[in-house]
Each structure stands twice: as C-alpha cells, then as structure tokens.
GUROBA-548075 format. One record per atom (N, C-alpha, C): residue in three letters; x, y, z. Coordinates in steps of 0.1 Angstrom, whole numbers, padded with zeros to 4 digits, always signed. Example, Ala and Ser with C-alpha at 12.3 -4.5 7.8 and 13.67 -1.06 7.14 Angstrom:
// residues 2
ALA+0132-0057+0078 ALA+0123-0045+0078 ALA+0132-0033+0078 SER+0128-0022+0071 SER+0137-0011+0071 SER+0129+0000+0079 
***
This chain:
// residues 125
UNK+0009-0013+0001 UNK+0001+0000+0001 UNK+0008+0013+0002 UNK+0003+0023-0004 UNK+0008+0035-0005 UNK+0001+0046+0001 UNK+0008+0053+0011 UNK-0001+0067+0016 UNK+0007+0080+0012 UNK-0003+0090+0006 UNK+0001+0099-0001 UNK-0004+0111+0009 UNK+0005+0120+0010 UNK+0005+0136+0016 UNK+0006+0147+0013 UNK-0004+0155+0005 UNK+0000+0169-0003 UNK+0003+0177+0010 UNK+0010+0189+0004 UNK+0011+0203+0011 UNK+0015+0213+0006 UNK+0014+0226+0006 UNK+0018+0236+0000 UNK+0008+0242-0008 UNK-0006+0242-0007 UNK-0017+0248-0014 UNK-0019+0261-0008 UNK-0027+0268-0013 UNK-0028+0284-0007 UNK-0037+0293-0018 UNK-0034+0304-0010 UNK-0040+0315-0020 UNK-0029+0325-0024 UNK-0030+0325-0036 UNK-0018+0333-0041 UNK-0026+0341-0057 UNK-0019+0354-0056 UNK-0023+0363-0068 UNK-0020+0357-0081 UNK-0026+0361-0090 UNK-0023+0356-0103 UNK-0007+0362-0109 UNK+0000+0351-0115 UNK+0011+0357-0119 UNK+0020+0351-0107 UNK+0016+0347-0094 UNK+0026+0342-0084 UNK+0028+0327-0091 UNK+0035+0325-0079 UNK+0039+0308-0077 UNK+0035+0303-0064 UNK+0034+0288-0066 UNK+0033+0280-0056 UNK+0040+0266-0057 UNK+0045+0259-0047 UNK+0052+0245-0048 UNK+0043+0238-0040 UNK+0040+0226-0046 UNK+0033+0215-0039 UNK+0041+0203-0038 UNK+0041+0200-0025 UNK+0048+0186-0021 UNK+0037+0175-0019 UNK+0041+0165-0025 UNK+0034+0151-0021 UNK+0045+0140-0012 UNK+0043+0141+0000 UNK+0050+0128+0008 UNK+0047+0115+0008 UNK+0055+0103+0003 UNK+0047+0090+0001 UNK+0054+0081+0011 UNK+0047+0071+0015 UNK+0053+0063+0024 UNK+0044+0050+0019 UNK+0050+0036+0026 UNK+0044+0025+0022 UNK+0056+0017+0013 UNK+0050+0016+0000 UNK+0057+0007-0009 UNK+0069+0015-0013 UNK+0083+0009-0018 UNK+0093+0015-0022 UNK+0092+0027-0032 UNK+0092+0039-0027 UNK+0090+0051-0037 UNK+0095+0052-0053 UNK+0104+0047-0052 UNK+0115+0045-0065 UNK+0104+0038-0075 UNK+0096+0029-0070 UNK+0089+0017-0079 UNK+0078+0022-0087 UNK+0074+0034-0086 UNK+0064+0035-0092 UNK+0061+0053-0096 UNK+0052+0053-0109 UNK+0053+0067-0111 UNK+0045+0073-0104 UNK+0043+0087-0104 UNK+0035+0096-0099 UNK+0029+0107-0108 UNK+0018+0110-0104 UNK+0011+0122-0111 UNK+0005+0132-0102 UNK+0003+0143-0109 UNK-0005+0153-0101 UNK-0016+0155-0109 UNK-0030+0156-0103 UNK-0045+0160-0109 UNK-0051+0171-0102 UNK-0061+0176-0108 UNK-0068+0187-0104 UNK-0083+0187-0105 UNK-0091+0193-0094 UNK-0106+0194-0098 UNK-0111+0206-0099 UNK-0115+0212-0105 UNK-0124+0223-0099 UNK-0135+0221-0099 UNK-0143+0229-0093 UNK-0159+0228-0087 UNK-0165+0226-0101 UNK-0172+0214-0101 UNK-0184+0214-0111 UNK-0176+0206-0124 UNK-0162+0204-0123 UNK-0154+0199-0134 UNK-0148+0183-0130 UNK-0143+0176-0139 UNK-0138+0163-0135 UNK-0123+0164-0134 UNK-0117+0155-0124 UNK-0108+0153-0122 UNK-0095+0152-0134 UNK-0088+0159-0139 UNK-0078+0159-0150 UNK-0063+0157-0144 UNK-0054+0152-0151 UNK-0042+0151-0150 UNK-0037+0164-0155 UNK-0026+0167-0142 UNK-0020+0180-0148 UNK-0004+0179-0153 UNK+0001+0168-0145 UNK+0016+0162-0148 UNK+0016+0147-0143 UNK+0026+0144-0150 UNK+0030+0130-0143 UNK+0049+0127-0147 UNK+0052+0118-0140 UNK+0066+0115-0140 UNK+0069+0102-0136 UNK+0076+0096-0142 UNK+0081+0080-0145 UNK+0088+0080-0130 UNK+0097+0065-0129 UNK+0101+0065-0117 UNK+0113+0072-0113 UNK+0119+0074-0119 UNK+0134+0078-0121 UNK+0135+0095-0121 UNK+0122+0101-0129 UNK+0124+0114-0130 UNK+0128+0115-0147 UNK+0130+0107-0153 UNK+0135+0109-0167 UNK+0125+0111-0177 UNK+0112+0109-0172 UNK+0103+0113-0185 UNK+0091+0120-0176 UNK+0087+0130-0183 UNK+0076+0139-0177 UNK+0065+0140-0187 UNK+0053+0142-0182 UNK+0042+0146-0191 UNK+0032+0159-0185 UNK+0032+0167-0191 UNK+0024+0181-0192 UNK+0010+0180-0197 UNK-0003+0184-0192 UNK-0011+0193-0199 UNK-0009+0201-0206 UNK-0014+0203-0216 UNK-0012+0213-0227 UNK-0014+0227-0218 UNK-0026+0228-0210 UNK-0028+0238-0202 UNK-0017+0246-0192 UNK-0007+0235-0191 UNK+0003+0240-0178 UNK+0019+0241-0184 UNK+0019+0234-0195 UNK+0031+0234-0204 UNK+0039+0248-0203 UNK+0049+0248-0197 UNK+0061+0261-0198 UNK+0059+0268-0186 UNK+0046+0265-0178 UNK+0045+0272-0166 UNK+0046+0263-0149 UNK+0042+0251-0154 UNK+0042+0237-0144 UNK+0057+0231-0143 UNK+0064+0226-0134 UNK+0073+0215-0135 UNK+0072+0204-0123 UNK+0072+0190-0128 UNK+0070+0181-0118 UNK+0085+0177-0118 UNK+0088+0172-0107 UNK+0099+0167-0100 UNK+0099+0154-0093 UNK+0107+0147-0088 UNK+0104+0137-0077 UNK+0121+0139-0070 UNK+0122+0134-0056 UNK+0135+0133-0048 UNK+0132+0121-0040 UNK+0134+0107-0050 UNK+0134+0095-0044 UNK+0139+0091-0032 UNK+0151+0100-0026 UNK+0157+0098-0016 UNK+0148+0105-0003 UNK+0142+0111-0008 UNK+0130+0119+0002 UNK+0116+0114-0001 UNK+0114+0106-0010 UNK+0101+0099-0010 UNK+0091+0111-0013 UNK+0096+0121-0019 UNK+0085+0134-0024 UNK+0086+0135-0038 UNK+0076+0138-0042 UNK+0071+0145-0054 UNK+0065+0160-0050 UNK+0073+0168-0062 UNK+0067+0184-0064 UNK+0061+0187-0077 UNK+0055+0197-0074 UNK+0047+0204-0085 UNK+0050+0219-0084 UNK+0060+0223-0090 UNK+0063+0239-0093 UNK+0053+0246-0100 UNK+0047+0255-0095 UNK+0037+0264-0106 UNK+0040+0277-0103 UNK+0042+0277-0117 UNK+0045+0294-0119 UNK+0035+0300-0127 UNK+0037+0313-0128 UNK+0027+0323-0136 UNK+0014+0317-0136 UNK+0009+0317-0125 UNK-0004+0311-0120 UNK-0015+0318-0125 UNK-0025+0313-0131 UNK-0039+0318-0134 UNK-0052+0317-0127 UNK-0061+0325-0128 UNK-0074+0322-0121 UNK-0079+0307-0122 UNK-0080+0306-0136 UNK-0082+0291-0141 UNK-0071+0277-0137 UNK-0065+0281-0129 UNK-0057+0271-0122 UNK-0065+0263-0108 UNK-0071+0273-0104 UNK-0078+0271-0091 UNK-0087+0260-0091 UNK-0084+0250-0079 UNK-0086+0236-0078 UNK-0082+0232-0068 UNK-0088+0219-0067 UNK-0081+0210-0057 UNK-0070+0201-0062 UNK-0060+0199-0060 UNK-0049+0194-0065 UNK-0044+0183-0055 UNK-0045+0171-0065 UNK-0041+0155-0056 UNK-0028+0154-0064 UNK-0023+0145-0053 UNK-0014+0134-0059 UNK-0015+0121-0058 UNK-0009+0114-0068 UNK-0013+0103-0070 UNK-0003+0092-0074 UNK-0001+0082-0070 UNK+0007+0068-0072 UNK+0003+0062-0081 UNK+0014+0056-0092 UNK+0008+0045-0102 UNK+0010+0033-0101 UNK+0006+0024-0109 UNK+0007+0010-0107 UNK+0022+0006-0109 UNK+0031+0009-0117 UNK+0043+0005-0116 UNK+0052+0018-0122 UNK+0063+0013-0125 UNK+0074+0025-0129 UNK+0069+0036-0139 UNK+0066+0027-0149 UNK+0061+0036-0160 UNK+0046+0039-0162 UNK+0043+0046-0170 UNK+0030+0054-0175 UNK+0024+0047-0188 UNK+0015+0042-0191 UNK+0011+0038-0206 UNK+0000+0050-0210 UNK-0007+0057-0200 UNK-0014+0070-0204 UNK-0015+0074-0190 UNK-0026+0082-0192 UNK-0025+0092-0180 UNK-0039+0096-0173 UNK-0047+0082-0175 UNK-0060+0085-0169 UNK-0059+0080-0154 UNK-0071+0083-0148 UNK-0072+0080-0134 UNK-0071+0065-0129 UNK-0072+0058-0141 UNK-0073+0043-0135 UNK-0060+0038-0136 UNK-0048+0048-0139 UNK-0033+0043-0140 UNK-0030+0044-0127 UNK-0035+0051-0117 UNK-0032+0054-0103 UNK-0042+0049-0095 UNK-0038+0039-0087 UNK-0042+0034-0075 UNK-0046+0039-0061 UNK-0035+0049-0061 UNK-0032+0056-0048 UNK-0033+0073-0049 UNK-0039+0076-0041 UNK-0044+0090-0041 UNK-0040+0096-0025 UNK-0038+0112-0027 UNK-0041+0117-0016 UNK-0054+0126-0014 UNK-0051+0131-0002 UNK-0064+0138+0002 UNK-0067+0152-0006 UNK-0058+0158-0012 UNK-0058+0170-0019 UNK-0055+0182-0013 UNK-0050+0192-0018 UNK-0047+0202-0012 UNK-0055+0218-0024 UNK-0059+0227-0015 UNK-0064+0235-0022 UNK-0057+0247-0028 UNK-0058+0250-0040 UNK-0051+0262-0046 UNK-0061+0270-0051 UNK-0059+0282-0045 UNK-0069+0293-0051 UNK-0061+0304-0057 UNK-0063+0308-0072 UNK-0056+0320-0078 UNK-0068+0332-0081 UNK-0065+0341-0073 UNK-0071+0355-0074 UNK-0066+0366-0086 UNK-0078+0369-0089 UNK-0074+0377-0102 UNK-0072+0392-0100 
***
C-alpha cells in the first residue's frame, strides 16, 4: 500500500507561484510513477503532470506546459509540482497520485490506484 500526503496549497495572486509537495510512505517510492491531478468545482478530475519512476520522463497537460514543473526526489520519498505564472483558471483542488508501476502507458485516473487527500490552490485575479 501507498499513503500520500500533499502540502503547499494556498491562496496566491495571478502571476504568482506555489510549490506543492507530496510525501509518500509504504511501498518503495522509486518503484512507481507519480502524477498530479486537479479538480475544479463542477468539473472532472484531470491530469496536470506525471513523472516516471526515475524522473527521466515527464508529461504535462497543454494548459500548464511551460508554467508547471513536476519533479521527484526518491531519497526523500517526495514528488513536487512547481507552479509558476499562475492563472485564476488554475484554481482547483490538487491531488497527487501513485501509479501501478514505474512507467505510465497513459495518464487516466485508472492508471493511479493511490491518491492523496488533496490540497486547495486558489488563484485570485
């Protein structure tokens, strides 16, 4: 089993930055891929970014490319999401998620059996 705990959310003005962290415990952290998802009120939960076990391969949704960076530190059992140039439309609950294995074949929610509780990010205009 994997337990995931997010932190770092909050309120920020448009154009600002936040860094989310997700601490993992349980299964060997370096054995599975990780992802960040977000869900705005009334909308579906969508993938924001994903990273393979080593950090050597990453994926970003088009809406965040060039602004967000996903990274991981396997020695610290932690994955990060650095969010720059934030926009009001980035407002959502952000969730980190653990994958089934070291690589991801696609980025749907069904590829991630492990989920954190979520952290709120609010971007004011």
